[in-house]
N, C-alpha and C positions, 0 to 999 in steps of 0.2 A: 606186215602186221601178223603177229603170231595167231594161229588158229588152233593150237593144241591146248591140252588141259594142264600143261606144265606151268608152274608159277616161278617167275624169276625174281631175284632180289633187286631192289632198287636203292636209290641213294638214301642216306640218313635224313630224317626230317629236320627242317629248320626249327629254331626255338619258337615256341608258341607266343602269340601276341595277345595280350589280354584286351578285350573289347571294353571301351569306356566312353565312346562318343555318344552324346545325346542327340538323336536324330528324329525326324519325322518322315513318314513314307506316304506318298499319295495313293489313291485308291484305284487308279487306272489298271494296275497290274492284276487287281482282283475282280474288277467288274466290267472293264471295257471289252466290247466285242472285237474292236479293231486290234487291241493288244492280244487277245486270245487267238485271233487268226494269224497274227504276225509271229506267234511263238513257233509255229510249225517249221518255218524256214530259218528263223534266226536262232532258235534254241534247240528244239527237239531233234533236228537233223544235224546238230553240231556237237552233241555231248555224248559221253558214254552212259548207257542205260543198263541197269540190272534187269535181266529178263527171266531168270529162273535158276534152278540148281543143277549142278552137273549130274547128280544122282537121278534126276528125272529122265535122263536119256542114257541109261547104262549100256545099251547094246547097239551095235552097228545097225543103222537104219531107224533107230528111235528118233522122234522129233517132237518139238513143241513150237508154238507160234507166239509172237508178241505183237501187240497192236499199239500203235501210237499215232493218233489222228488218222491221216490218210494212208499211212504206211503199215504194212503187215510184214513181219519178218519170219522166215522159216529157218529154224535152227535144228540141225540134224547132226547126229554122230556119224561122221563120214568113215571113220576108222577107229580102231581100238583106242588110239592115242590122239585123235583129231576130231575137233568139232568145227563144222562149217555153218555159215549163215548166208541166206539169200533173200532177196526181195521175193515175197510170196506171190508171184505173179507170172503167168505164162507169157512168153515172148511173142506169141502169135496175136492174140486179141486182148490181152490184159486181164483175163479171168484169173481169180485167185486159184492157186493149185490146191490149197488146203483150206476148207471152210471151218470157221469156229462154230461148234454146235450152239444152237439157240440156248441162251441162259448160262453158257459156260464162260469162264474167264479167258480161256484160250483153247486152242486145239492141242491135242497130245495123242501120239500114236506111234505106229511103226509103218514105214513105207512098205507097200506090198511088192511082191515079186511077180510081175506079169508073166503070163504063160509064154514060154519061149525065150525069156530074158535070162541073163546070167546073174542078176542081183536085184536089189531093191530099186524101185523106180517111182517117181512122182508123175502121175498122168493127169493132164488137164481134162476136166469133165466136159469141156465144150467140143473140142475137135480132136482130142486124143493125142496131142503132142506129149512127148515123154522126156524126162530128164533123170540122169543117174545121180548118185549121192555127191558127185563132184560138180554137179550143176551143168553138165554137158548134155546137149540135145542127143537123144538116142532114137527118136522116131518122129518123123514128120510125114503124115499120110499124103501121098501124091506129091512128094517133094519135087519131082521132075517138072511139075507145072510152073515152077518159078524159073526154070531154065538156067539154073546155076547162080541165080541172084541171092539165094539164101546162104550166106556165109556163116561158118561156125561162130564167129565172134558176135553175130547179131541174133542168134537163136538159142544161146545158152542162158542160164539164169544169171541175173545180176548179183554179184557178190556183195556182201556186207561185212565190214570189219567185225571180227569177233575175237574175244580173248576171255580168260578166266582168272578169277582171284577170289580167295576166301570161300571157295566152294560154289560161287555164283558164276553164271554165264553173262557176259556183258557184250553189248553191240554198240556200234557207232556208225551212223549213216554217212558221215563225212569221209570221203575218200582220202582226204589230206589230214586226218586227225592225228594227234599225238598218241604214242603208245599208252595202253591202259595203265600200266604200272606208273608211268610218269604222271598221268592224269590223277591218279588216286593218292599220290603222296601229299602229305606225310601219313595219311590215314593207314595206308597199306603197311608201312613199316611199324607203326604204333600198334596195329591190331594183329600182325602176324604171330606174336607169341601166344595169342589166345587160341590159335589153331581152329578157327571158325569153320574150316572145311570139313572138320570131323563131326560137326553137329548135324542133326537131322530134324525134320519137322515133327513137332508134337501136335500142333494144329495150325491151320491156315485158312483165312477167311477173306472175303472181299465183298464190296458192295458199291452201289452208285449213290453217292451222297450229294446233298443239296448245298454244295459250297464249291468255291474255286479250289483247285488243287493246292495252292499256296496256303489257303486257310487251313486245309487238312494237315499239311506238313507242319505248319506253325503251331498247331494244337499240341504237338509232341516234342518240339525241339527247344523247349525251355522248361525251367522248373518253377518259374514265378507263380504259376497257377496252382501248384500242389496244395498250398496252404488253404486256399478258398474253394477250389473245385473239388478237392478231395479232403475235406476237413477232418474226416475220421483218422487220417494218419497223424494229425496233430497230437493224438493221444499217446503216440509213441516216440515223439521227438520233434525237433525243429529241423526242417528240411530246406535250408537256404542254399541255393545253387549258384553256379557261375557258368560263364560261357567264354570261349576263346576262339579266335581265328586260327586256323591251321592251314598253312601253306597258301596257295594261290586261290583256292576255291572253297575249301571245306571249313568246318568248325566242329568243336566238341563241347559237351556240357558235363557238369559233375556237381557234386555236393561238397560244401565246406565240411571239414572235419569237426566233430564234436569236441568241445574244449577238454573233456575228460578222456579223450581217446589218444591224444598226441598225434604227431605227424602232420601231414599237410591235408590234401583232399582224400576223402574216403571213396571207396568203390561202391558198387551197387548194393553189395551185401552189408547191411547195417544192423547194429544192435539198437534196441530201444533204450529210452531213458528210464530213470528210476531203477528198480531192480531189473537189470538187463537180462537176467535169466528168464524172468516172467514175461517182460514186455517184448523181448525178441520173439518168443514163442507165439505170443498173441499176434504180433504183426505178421509173422510168417504164415500162420494159419489163415488170417484174414486175406492176405495176398493170394494164397493158394486157392481159397474158395471164392473170393469176390473179384479177383483180377485175372486169375489163371495165367499169370505172366511173372517174369522176374524171379522165379524160384523153381525148385524141383522138390519132389517128394522126400528125397533123402535129407535135404536141408530142413524141411518142415519137421520131419521126425527127429532129427538131431537137435533142433531147437527145443522141441517139447521134452527132451530128456535133460535139458540144462538144469532145471530145478532139482533134479535128483542126483546129478553128477557133480554139481558145484555147490559150495557152501554159500549161504546168504552173505552179501557184502563183497563178493568177488568183483574186482574192478572190471569195467566194461571192456577194456582192451583184452583182458584175459578171457572174458566170456566169448568175445569174437574169435580169438585164436582157438579156444577149445571147441567151439561150435563148428568152425570150418574144418579143423583136423578130424573131428568125429565124423562129419558128413563125408569127407574125403575117404576115410577108411571104409565107411559103409558102401560107398560107390565102388571102391576098388575090390571089395569082397564079391560084388556082382559083375565084375568085369568092365567097370567104367573107370577110366583114368583121366583125371583132370590134368591139363598142362600146368607146369610149374612156372609161374610168372613172378618176377621180382616185385615185392610189395611197392617199391618206389615207382616202378613202371605201371603197376595197377592204378596207383593214385593219379599219376600223370595222365593216364588214358581216359580218366573220367568214367561216366556211365553210358554215354551214347555219342556217336559220331554222325554228323550230317554230311552225307556225300552229295555234293551239288550235282543236279539240282533237286532231286526228289526222293532220295533214299536215306533212311536212318537206320543205323546199326546200334542197337542197345546191347552191348556185349558184356560177358563175364566169363569166368573160367569153365563153367559147366552148362550155361544156357544163354540164350539171347532172344530179344524181342525186336523185330524189325518192321518198319512201316514204309510204305511207298504210296505215292499219289500221282495221278496223271490226268490230263483232260478227258472229259467225256464229250467227244465231238468238239464243236466250237462254241459250246454254251459255257460262258464264264461262270455260271451259277451252279455247275455240276462238275463232279470229278469221279474217277474210279479210285477208290481207296482200298488198300489191302494191308493186312497185318499177318504176321506169322510168328509163332513161338518155336524155337529150336532148343534141343538139348542133346547131351551125350547119351548114347545107348550102348548096351553090350552088342558086339558085332552080330548082325542078323536079327536083332530083336527090336529094331525101330518100328513104330506103327506105320501102317499103310494109310496114307492120308491123301486127300484131294482138296482142291480149292472149293470152299463151300460159300455159295452166295448167301449173304446175311444182311438183313435190314439193320439200320442203326439203332438197335434196341438192346436193352440189358438181357433180354431172353436169348437173343441171337449171339451176343458177344460175351459180355460180363457186366456186372454192376459198375465196376470202376471205369471201364472203357466207355460205358454209356454216359458217365458223367462228363467225359471229354467230348463225346459226340453231341451232347446237349448244347454245347457252345457254338458248334460249327455253323449250322444254318442261321443261328441268331446273329453271329458275326457277319456272315455274308449279307444279310438283309440290312443290318445296321450300318454297314459301310456305304450304303446308297443314300443315307439320310443327308439332307441338305445341311444339317447341323454338325456333321462329322468332318473334322478338319484334317484327318489323316492319322495313321497309326503312329504311336509314340512308344516304342519298345523300351523296357527297362535296360539301361546301358550295361549293367553288370550281369543280370540274370537272363535277359532276352536278346543278348547280342547276336545269337545265331540268326535271328530274324533279320536284323540289319545287314548281316553278312550275306544272307541269301539275296537280298535286294541289291546290294552293291554288285554282286556277281551277275545277277540277272540284267542289270543295267549295262554291263559290259557287252552282253550278247544282244540285248534288245535295243540299245541306243537311247533308252529313256527310262525314267522311273527311279533314278538314283536317290538314295536317302539324302535329305537336306538337313542342315544344322537346325536343331530345335532352339528357337529363341522365344 
């Protein structure tokens, strides 16, 4: 298993399969304590998990940790071109080597160089056992007391599979897992042209929410809710979406093209209806101020110039092209270069990809919005939810950000995201009602939900969607 930061090319993706089956999904996956406990061994210790960004550990000896239920993973830059991952536990008595500070999402730092050592070391705070960046034992106090019984193979750190793609670091606790690139296909091949590894955090937040992790994921992996949860966007157009199965595990979602735009599916950057010069600017300004996602300042400013740069009556397709070309020039003038992606590929890629089981990448050529959710202990009614916005910056000008703990409020996040959050706890409680007979996702627009549970059932052995009759 590769443990370097190199990204290798994989096979071309198979043709997408449109989701159409009408199904219902039982509630055990959301509310059962037995199901929640079974997830540790059947799911979380078997899948590739996104744990952080490569740029978070730029120097040899830099590390971060990742927590998933009972497992804590220590991820460290072992060499300039190599990242290693280990179970964050001392081989002696099981104490964690690195503690997560109270109230923090994870630990992050640089391994110290103990006095008299030749490099960075991790030292157990209990009895002082030490390990180098390769996970090898370098010090056991009074080792002679074991009379030769302590062999090197039993006193080093336990390795975890680690690899990188898209600028993220991924780990898998299964020693027999398939390679990361193979696991990610066809998402990796479809998203490679967007050069996601070049984007950097604009902001990143996390919190402990009152819902199961699947409820949190499903709040964002469909477009069916946009018309009613975010009714203000109806002022600028009809946002009817689609969902498709992608490969063995994943799915993607997107929006249907407006009739007056031509082509197939549109990407995330859309023009408004009516006078597109005006409505596009209004929608961009609102998105920037009330959502703080899915756009960048150069796009907002370029949209607000449309009314002065184009005559009234300019067709929407021409408005879109002028707007994007203008924003691209503005960014290039400040040292930001968008990747050039074929329009047909942009349309096919949709607006967001659901990477099984718990990570969503909302991509575009110059920014992205990503969500992840995972269990909070074994309580099926709670989860750790996180979201981050990324964009392209001139080299060396990216902001210095940290994970900020944020309650599920408009003040802490944004008005638009708080609209989504308002549904989560209510859904979690409603699923416990005697009168609720199971989730019934829209086959065309919420197919990613059904796909998630089809794949969960393969790992869990239960909970497969049933035909809706």
